[in-house]
C-alpha positions as CSV (number, residue, x, y, z in Angstrom):
1,M,0.2,0.0,0.0
2,N,1.1,3.6,-0.7
3,Y,0.1,6.3,1.6
4,E,0.6,9.9,0.9
5,P,2.5,12.0,3.0
6,Y,-0.4,13.8,4.1
7,G,-3.9,12.0,5.3
8,C,-2.5,9.3,6.5
9,P,-3.6,8.7,10.6
10,I,-0.4,7.5,11.6
11,R,1.6,10.2,10.2
12,Y,-0.6,12.7,11.7
13,W,-0.3,11.1,15.3
14,L,3.3,11.3,14.8
15,A,3.1,14.8,13.8
16,V,1.3,15.5,16.9
17,F,3.0,13.0,19.7
18,G,5.8,11.8,17.7
19,D,8.3,13.3,20.4
20,K,9.6,12.2,23.5
21,W,7.6,14.5,25.8
22,S,4.3,15.4,24.4
23,L,2.3,12.4,25.2
24,L,4.1,12.7,29.0
25,I,2.7,16.1,29.5
26,V,-1.0,14.7,28.6
27,R,-0.4,11.5,30.8
28,D,0.6,14.0,33.6
29,I,-2.4,16.4,32.9
30,M,-4.5,13.2,32.9
31,L,-3.2,11.0,35.4
32,K,-1.1,12.9,37.7
33,E,-3.0,16.2,37.8
34,R,-0.2,18.4,36.9
35,K,-1.5,21.9,36.0
36,N,1.5,24.3,35.7
37,Y,4.4,24.9,34.3
38,G,6.4,24.0,37.6
39,Q,4.9,21.0,38.6
40,F,5.6,19.8,34.9
41,Q,9.1,20.6,35.5
42,D,9.5,19.3,38.7
43,A,7.9,15.7,37.4
44,G,11.4,14.3,37.8
45,E,11.8,13.2,34.1
46,G,14.3,15.4,32.9
47,I,12.7,18.0,30.7
48,S,14.7,21.3,29.7
49,T,12.6,24.6,30.2
50,S,13.0,25.1,26.7
51,V,11.8,22.0,25.6
52,L,9.2,22.2,28.0
53,A,8.0,25.5,26.6
54,N,7.9,24.2,23.3
55,R,5.7,21.1,23.9
56,L,3.3,22.9,25.6
57,S,2.9,25.4,23.0
58,H,2.8,22.7,20.2
59,L,0.3,20.5,22.3
60,E,-1.9,24.2,22.9
61,N,-1.9,24.9,19.0
62,H,-2.8,21.2,18.1
63,G,-5.8,21.8,20.4
64,I,-4.8,19.1,23.0
65,I,-4.5,21.4,25.6
66,S,-5.6,24.8,26.7
67,K,-3.9,28.0,28.6
68,S,-5.4,30.0,31.1
69,H,-4.1,32.6,34.0
70,D,-4.4,31.0,37.4
71,E,-6.6,32.7,39.3
72,N,-4.9,32.2,42.5
73,H,-1.3,33.2,40.6
74,G,-1.8,36.0,37.9
75,K,1.2,35.4,36.3
76,K,1.0,31.7,36.1
77,Y,-0.9,29.7,34.2
78,V,-3.0,26.5,34.2
79,Y,-3.2,23.6,31.3
80,K,-5.9,21.6,31.0
81,L,-7.0,19.2,28.4
82,T,-9.4,20.2,25.5
83,D,-12.7,17.8,24.6
84,K,-9.8,16.7,21.8
85,G,-7.2,16.1,24.3
86,K,-9.8,14.2,26.5
87,E,-10.1,11.8,23.6
88,L,-7.0,10.5,24.2
89,A,-8.3,8.7,27.5
90,N,-8.8,5.6,25.9
91,I,-5.0,5.6,24.2
92,I,-3.5,6.2,27.3
93,I,-5.2,3.2,28.8
94,N,-4.5,1.2,26.2
95,I,-0.6,2.2,26.3
96,I,-0.5,1.4,30.0
97,D,-2.3,-2.2,29.8
98,W,-0.2,-3.0,26.9
99,S,2.9,-2.0,28.8
100,E,2.1,-3.5,32.0
101,K,1.5,-6.9,30.7
102,Y,4.7,-6.5,28.4
103,D,7.4,-5.1,30.4
104,E,8.4,-6.0,33.7
105,K,9.6,-2.6,34.5
106,T,6.4,-0.7,34.2
107,L,5.5,0.2,37.2
108,V,1.4,0.8,37.7
109,E,-0.5,1.2,41.1
110,K,-2.4,-1.9,41.7
111,D,-5.5,-0.3,42.1
112,F,-5.3,1.1,38.7
113,I,-4.8,-1.6,36.9
114,A,-7.5,-3.5,38.7
115,A,-10.3,-0.5,37.6
116,L,-8.9,-0.8,34.3
117,R,-9.7,-4.5,34.1
118,E,-12.9,-4.2,35.8
119,D,-14.5,-1.1,34.5
120,P,-12.4,0.2,31.6
121,K,-15.4,3.1,30.7
122,A,-15.8,4.2,34.4
123,L,-11.9,4.7,34.8
124,R,-11.9,6.8,31.3
125,K,-14.7,8.8,32.4
126,K,-12.8,9.3,35.9
127,L,-9.8,10.2,33.9
128,V,-11.3,12.8,31.8
129,E,-13.1,14.4,34.6
130,T,-10.1,15.7,36.6
């Protein structure tokens, strides 16, 4: 099969999430309830400030996250998933499920895996409500 450079869904996915950091930022917002620049920076992943700023801007430009002023700290911003970003919940859940099955070094809380196995729809709903 011959795919055109544009119009391929895998190519589009890679254009948005094909770097090392973008999906980790989505994970942090969705699963770890991180919401501001400092929380992303202090997450322990080792992302540089310039790369973090670039990735946040990239995700915002692609409509995955939105940025608004923090009501408690006027100079800070709060990042949230948009509806488009929330639709990634099933993908995130599937990646976690797959990794937990096939990578013995993957660390996932047992409660999360139990919720995933028992009722993935309820888990997805919980993830997108935060």
